[in-house]
Each structure stands twice: as structure tokens, then as C-alpha cells.
GUPATOR-567705 format. One record per residue: residue number from 1; y negated, z, x negated of N, C-alpha, C in turn. Coordinates in Angstrom, 1 decimal. Layout:
R | seq | nnorth | nup | neast | canorth | caup | caeast | cnorth | cup | ceast
R | NUM | Y | Z | X | Y | Z | X | Y | Z | X
...
% end
This chain:
R | seq | nnorth | nup | neast | canorth | caup | caeast | cnorth | cup | ceast
R | 1 | -26.9 | -17.2 | -20.6 | -26.3 | -16.1 | -19.3 | -24.8 | -15.5 | -19.9
R | 2 | -24.8 | -14.4 | -19.8 | -23.7 | -13.4 | -20.2 | -22.4 | -13.7 | -19.6
R | 3 | -21.4 | -13.8 | -19.7 | -20.1 | -13.5 | -19.2 | -20.0 | -13.0 | -17.5
R | 4 | -21.2 | -11.8 | -17.9 | -21.0 | -10.5 | -16.7 | -21.8 | -11.7 | -15.2
R | 5 | -22.8 | -12.3 | -15.9 | -23.6 | -12.7 | -15.1 | -22.8 | -14.1 | -14.1
R | 6 | -21.8 | -14.6 | -15.3 | -20.9 | -15.5 | -14.1 | -19.8 | -15.0 | -13.3
R | 7 | -19.7 | -14.1 | -13.0 | -18.6 | -13.7 | -12.3 | -17.6 | -12.5 | -13.0
R | 8 | -18.3 | -12.5 | -14.0 | -16.4 | -12.3 | -14.4 | -16.6 | -10.6 | -14.7
R | 9 | -17.4 | -10.0 | -14.1 | -17.6 | -8.6 | -14.1 | -16.8 | -7.7 | -14.1
R | 10 | -15.8 | -8.4 | -12.8 | -14.8 | -7.3 | -12.2 | -13.9 | -7.6 | -13.4
R | 11 | -13.5 | -8.4 | -14.3 | -12.5 | -8.1 | -15.4 | -13.0 | -6.9 | -16.5
R | 12 | -14.1 | -6.3 | -16.4 | -14.7 | -5.7 | -17.0 | -14.1 | -4.2 | -16.8
R | 13 | -13.7 | -4.0 | -15.7 | -13.5 | -2.7 | -15.1 | -11.9 | -2.1 | -16.0
R | 14 | -11.5 | -1.0 | -15.4 | -10.6 | -0.4 | -16.2 | -9.1 | -1.3 | -15.6
R | 15 | -9.2 | -1.1 | -14.3 | -8.0 | -1.5 | -13.3 | -8.8 | -2.9 | -12.4
R | 16 | -8.3 | -4.1 | -12.6 | -8.2 | -5.2 | -11.5 | -7.7 | -4.6 | -10.5
R | 17 | -6.8 | -3.7 | -10.0 | -6.4 | -3.3 | -8.8 | -7.4 | -2.8 | -8.2
R | 18 | -8.4 | -1.8 | -8.7 | -9.3 | -1.5 | -8.0 | -10.3 | -1.8 | -7.0
R | 19 | -10.2 | -2.2 | -5.9 | -10.4 | -2.9 | -4.8 | -12.3 | -2.4 | -4.8
R | 20 | -12.5 | -1.2 | -5.2 | -13.7 | -1.0 | -5.1 | -14.8 | -1.5 | -6.5
R | 21 | -13.5 | -2.2 | -7.7 | -14.5 | -2.4 | -8.9 | -15.3 | -4.5 | -8.7
R | 22 | -14.7 | -4.7 | -7.7 | -15.1 | -6.0 | -7.2 | -16.3 | -6.3 | -6.7
R | 23 | -17.3 | -7.2 | -7.2 | -18.5 | -7.1 | -6.7 | -19.0 | -7.6 | -5.3
R | 24 | -17.7 | -9.0 | -5.4 | -18.2 | -9.0 | -3.5 | -17.3 | -8.7 | -2.9
R | 25 | -16.8 | -7.2 | -3.0 | -15.6 | -6.8 | -1.8 | -16.5 | -6.6 | -0.9
R | 26 | -14.8 | -7.4 | 0.4 | -15.8 | -7.4 | 1.5 | -15.1 | -6.2 | 2.5
R | 27 | -15.7 | -5.1 | 2.8 | -14.8 | -4.1 | 3.3 | -14.3 | -4.4 | 4.7
R | 28 | -14.6 | -5.7 | 5.5 | -14.0 | -6.2 | 6.7 | -12.2 | -6.5 | 6.3
R | 29 | -12.8 | -7.3 | 5.0 | -11.4 | -7.6 | 4.7 | -10.4 | -6.8 | 4.4
R | 30 | -10.7 | -5.3 | 4.1 | -9.5 | -4.5 | 3.8 | -8.9 | -3.8 | 5.4
R | 31 | -10.2 | -3.8 | 6.2 | -9.3 | -3.8 | 8.0 | -8.5 | -4.7 | 8.0
R | 32 | -8.7 | -5.8 | 7.6 | -7.9 | -7.6 | 8.2 | -6.2 | -6.9 | 7.5
R | 33 | -6.4 | -6.8 | 6.0 | -4.8 | -6.4 | 5.4 | -4.5 | -5.3 | 6.3
R | 34 | -5.2 | -3.9 | 6.6 | -4.2 | -3.3 | 7.7 | -3.8 | -3.4 | 8.4
R | 35 | -4.4 | -4.2 | 9.1 | -4.1 | -4.5 | 10.4 | -2.9 | -5.4 | 10.2
R | 36 | -2.7 | -6.2 | 9.6 | -1.6 | -7.2 | 8.9 | -0.6 | -6.4 | 8.7
R | 37 | -0.8 | -5.4 | 7.9 | 0.6 | -4.7 | 7.5 | 0.5 | -3.2 | 8.1
R | 38 | 0.1 | -2.9 | 9.2 | 0.1 | -1.8 | 9.9 | 1.9 | -1.7 | 10.8
R | 39 | 2.1 | -2.9 | 11.2 | 3.5 | -2.5 | 11.8 | 4.4 | -2.5 | 10.7
R | 40 | 5.7 | -2.2 | 11.8 | 7.3 | -2.3 | 11.1 | 7.5 | -3.6 | 10.2
R | 41 | 6.9 | -4.9 | 11.1 | 6.7 | -6.4 | 10.6 | 6.3 | -5.9 | 8.9
R | 42 | 4.9 | -5.6 | 9.1 | 4.3 | -5.8 | 7.5 | 5.0 | -5.0 | 6.7
R | 43 | 5.2 | -3.5 | 7.2 | 5.9 | -2.5 | 6.1 | 6.9 | -3.4 | 5.5
R | 44 | 7.7 | -4.0 | 6.3 | 9.2 | -4.5 | 5.6 | 8.6 | -5.7 | 4.7
R | 45 | 7.6 | -6.6 | 5.1 | 6.8 | -7.6 | 4.0 | 6.9 | -6.9 | 2.8
R | 46 | 5.6 | -6.2 | 2.8 | 5.5 | -4.8 | 1.6 | 6.8 | -4.7 | 1.0
R | 47 | 7.5 | -3.8 | 1.9 | 8.7 | -3.4 | 0.9 | 9.3 | -4.4 | 0.6
R | 48 | 9.9 | -5.8 | 0.6 | 10.4 | -6.7 | 0.0 | 9.6 | -7.2 | -1.1
R | 49 | 8.2 | -7.5 | -0.8 | 7.6 | -7.7 | -2.2 | 7.4 | -6.8 | -3.0
R | 50 | 7.7 | -5.3 | -2.7 | 7.6 | -4.6 | -4.0 | 9.1 | -4.5 | -4.4
R | 51 | 9.8 | -5.0 | -3.6 | 11.2 | -4.8 | -4.3 | 11.7 | -6.1 | -5.2
R | 52 | 11.0 | -7.1 | -4.9 | 11.0 | -8.0 | -6.0 | 10.5 | -8.3 | -6.7
R | 53 | 8.9 | -7.6 | -7.4 | 8.4 | -7.5 | -8.2 | 8.4 | -5.9 | -9.2
R | 54 | 7.8 | -5.1 | -8.1 | 7.6 | -3.4 | -8.8 | 8.8 | -3.1 | -9.2
R | 55 | 10.3 | -3.3 | -8.6 | 10.9 | -2.6 | -9.3 | 12.5 | -3.7 | -10.0
R | 56 | 11.5 | -5.0 | -10.1 | 12.4 | -5.7 | -11.0 | 12.7 | -5.4 | -12.4
R | 57 | 13.7 | -5.5 | -13.1 | 13.6 | -5.1 | -14.0 | 13.9 | -6.3 | -15.2
R | 58 | 13.8 | -6.3 | -16.6 | 13.6 | -7.5 | -17.4 | 14.4 | -7.3 | -18.1
R | 59 | 15.1 | -8.0 | -19.0 | 16.1 | -7.2 | -20.4 | 15.2 | -7.7 | -21.9
R | 60 | 15.9 | -7.3 | -22.6 | 14.8 | -7.7 | -23.9 | 14.6 | -9.3 | -24.1
R | 61 | 15.5 | -10.0 | -23.5 | 15.4 | -11.7 | -24.2 | 14.4 | -12.1 | -23.6
R | 62 | 13.5 | -11.4 | -22.3 | 12.6 | -12.4 | -21.8 | 11.6 | -12.9 | -22.6
R | 63 | 11.2 | -14.0 | -22.1 | 10.3 | -14.3 | -22.7 | 8.6 | -13.7 | -22.4
R | 64 | 7.9 | -14.0 | -23.5 | 6.1 | -13.9 | -23.2 | 6.0 | -14.4 | -21.9
R | 65 | 6.0 | -15.5 | -21.8 | 5.3 | -15.8 | -20.2 | 6.5 | -15.6 | -19.0
R | 66 | 7.6 | -15.0 | -19.3 | 8.3 | -14.6 | -17.9 | 7.5 | -13.2 | -17.9
R | 67 | 7.4 | -12.6 | -18.9 | 6.8 | -11.1 | -19.0 | 5.0 | -11.1 | -18.4
R | 68 | 4.4 | -12.3 | -18.7 | 3.5 | -12.3 | -18.0 | 3.4 | -12.8 | -16.7
R | 69 | 4.3 | -13.5 | -16.1 | 4.4 | -14.0 | -15.2 | 4.8 | -12.7 | -13.8
R | 70 | 5.9 | -12.2 | -14.1 | 6.1 | -10.8 | -13.3 | 5.0 | -10.0 | -13.5
R | 71 | 4.3 | -9.8 | -14.5 | 3.3 | -8.8 | -14.5 | 1.8 | -9.0 | -13.3
R | 72 | 1.9 | -10.6 | -13.4 | 1.0 | -11.2 | -12.8 | 1.6 | -10.8 | -10.4
R | 73 | 2.9 | -11.1 | -10.7 | 3.4 | -10.9 | -9.7 | 3.0 | -9.6 | -9.3
R | 74 | 3.1 | -8.7 | -9.4 | 3.2 | -7.1 | -9.8 | 1.7 | -6.9 | -9.2
R | 75 | 0.9 | -7.4 | -9.9 | -0.4 | -7.1 | -10.1 | -1.1 | -7.8 | -8.7
R | 76 | -0.3 | -9.0 | -8.4 | -0.8 | -9.1 | -6.4 | 0.1 | -8.4 | -5.5
R | 77 | 0.9 | -8.2 | -5.4 | 1.0 | -6.6 | -4.8 | 0.5 | -5.6 | -5.0
R | 78 | 0.3 | -5.4 | -5.9 | -0.3 | -3.8 | -5.6 | -1.7 | -3.7 | -4.9
R | 79 | -2.4 | -5.0 | -5.5 | -3.7 | -5.4 | -4.9 | -3.8 | -5.6 | -3.3
R | 80 | -2.7 | -6.4 | -2.9 | -2.3 | -6.1 | -1.3 | -2.1 | -5.2 | -0.6
R | 81 | -1.5 | -4.3 | -1.5 | -1.2 | -2.8 | -0.8 | -2.7 | -1.8 | -0.9
R | 82 | -3.2 | -1.9 | -2.3 | -4.5 | -1.2 | -2.4 | -5.4 | -1.7 | -1.4
R | 83 | -5.6 | -2.7 | -0.8 | -6.3 | -3.2 | 0.1 | -6.0 | -2.8 | 1.7
R | 84 | -4.3 | -2.7 | 1.8 | -4.1 | -2.8 | 2.9 | -4.3 | -0.9 | 3.1
R | 85 | -4.3 | -0.4 | 2.1 | -4.4 | 1.2 | 2.4 | -5.6 | 1.5 | 2.2
R | 86 | -6.5 | 0.8 | 1.7 | -8.4 | 1.1 | 1.6 | -8.8 | 1.1 | 3.1
R | 87 | -8.3 | -0.2 | 4.1 | -8.4 | 0.0 | 5.2 | -7.8 | 0.3 | 6.3
R | 88 | -6.7 | 0.8 | 6.1 | -6.3 | 2.3 | 6.6 | -7.2 | 3.5 | 7.1
R | 89 | -7.6 | 3.9 | 5.5 | -8.1 | 4.7 | 4.9 | -9.4 | 5.2 | 5.6
R | 90 | -10.5 | 3.8 | 5.7 | -11.8 | 3.4 | 6.1 | -11.9 | 3.7 | 7.7
R | 91 | -10.5 | 3.2 | 8.6 | -10.5 | 3.1 | 9.9 | -11.3 | 1.8 | 10.4
R | 92 | -11.0 | 1.4 | 11.4 | -11.4 | 0.3 | 12.3 | -12.4 | 0.6 | 12.9
R | 93 | -13.7 | -0.5 | 13.0 | -15.0 | -0.2 | 14.3 | -14.1 | 0.3 | 15.0
R | 94 | -12.7 | -0.8 | 15.7 | -12.7 | -1.1 | 17.0 | -11.3 | 0.1 | 17.6
R | 95 | -10.7 | 0.9 | 16.3 | -9.9 | 1.3 | 16.7 | -8.4 | 0.9 | 17.0
R | 96 | -8.0 | -0.5 | 16.5 | -7.3 | -1.4 | 16.3 | -5.9 | -0.7 | 15.7
R | 97 | -6.0 | 0.1 | 14.7 | -5.3 | 1.2 | 13.8 | -4.7 | 2.3 | 14.3
R | 98 | -3.9 | 2.8 | 15.1 | -3.9 | 4.2 | 15.3 | -3.2 | 4.8 | 14.5
R | 99 | -3.2 | 4.5 | 13.4 | -2.5 | 5.8 | 12.2 | -3.4 | 5.5 | 11.1
R | 100 | -4.4 | 5.7 | 11.4 | -5.8 | 5.4 | 10.2 | -5.7 | 6.5 | 9.1
R | 101 | -5.4 | 7.6 | 9.6 | -5.2 | 8.7 | 8.5 | -4.0 | 9.1 | 8.4
R | 102 | -3.0 | 8.5 | 8.5 | -1.9 | 8.6 | 8.0 | -1.8 | 8.9 | 6.6
R | 103 | -0.1 | 8.8 | 6.7 | 0.3 | 8.8 | 5.0 | -0.3 | 7.3 | 4.3
R | 104 | 0.1 | 7.3 | 2.9 | -0.4 | 6.1 | 2.2 | 0.9 | 4.9 | 3.0
R | 105 | 0.7 | 3.8 | 2.9 | 1.5 | 2.4 | 3.7 | 3.1 | 3.0 | 2.6
R | 106 | 2.8 | 2.7 | 1.4 | 4.0 | 2.1 | 0.5 | 4.6 | 4.0 | 0.1
R | 107 | 3.9 | 4.8 | 0.4 | 4.4 | 6.3 | -0.5 | 5.7 | 6.6 | -0.1
R | 108 | 6.5 | 6.4 | 0.8 | 7.8 | 6.5 | 1.2 | 9.2 | 5.5 | 0.8
R | 109 | 9.0 | 4.6 | -0.1 | 9.6 | 3.3 | -0.5 | 10.3 | 3.8 | -2.0
R | 110 | 11.3 | 2.9 | -2.1 | 12.3 | 2.8 | -3.4 | 11.4 | 2.4 | -4.3
R | 111 | 10.9 | 3.0 | -5.7 | 10.3 | 2.4 | -6.7 | 11.4 | 1.8 | -7.6
% end
């Protein structure tokens, strides 16, 4: 049995943050993320997560372990944002997201 048969297929994609590349991607979950982060409070949480991960700069003395840890945090935040944006772009079946075709969730934040 190959690694791909054991559920490691997502690892073979170019980008682990590409939600469409995961074999068991649940499209309803994207709508849940979109609802969770659609209001001002949700956007504030995403801005905070992005500021403490994507905008964090490490100096030249950072250890390999710290670099890997911070990169993992960045990947998780990017995945959350990707799921929320995907859910918004698809639009919910019950129209609970009024701005489903609006701009990307994090496009107007500081990087």
C-alpha cells in the first residue's frame, strides 16, 4: 500500500493551503468558516491572527525549530482564511452570508 493510499495524498500537492486539494474536503465546512468570520468580530480575530503570524519577523539568530513553528502557525492562519473566503465565494444555501460576493476577507489588512 502506497503512502497516497494511506491518506497522505494532500501532502503531494503544491500547496497545503489549497483547500480544493485535500481529498476529503467538506464544502459545508467552508460555509461554517465563512459564517464564523463574516462579522466584524470574526474579521478582528482574523486580523489579530494574521498580525501575530504573517507579520511576525524573526531575526537571524532564530533557531530552526522556531522558524518551523512560526511557519506552521502561518500555514494554519492561511488555511483558515482560505476556507472562510471559499465559503463566502460559494455562498450559503440559506443566504446567511449577505456579502457572499464581496471582496476577499483579508484583502484590506496590513501585511
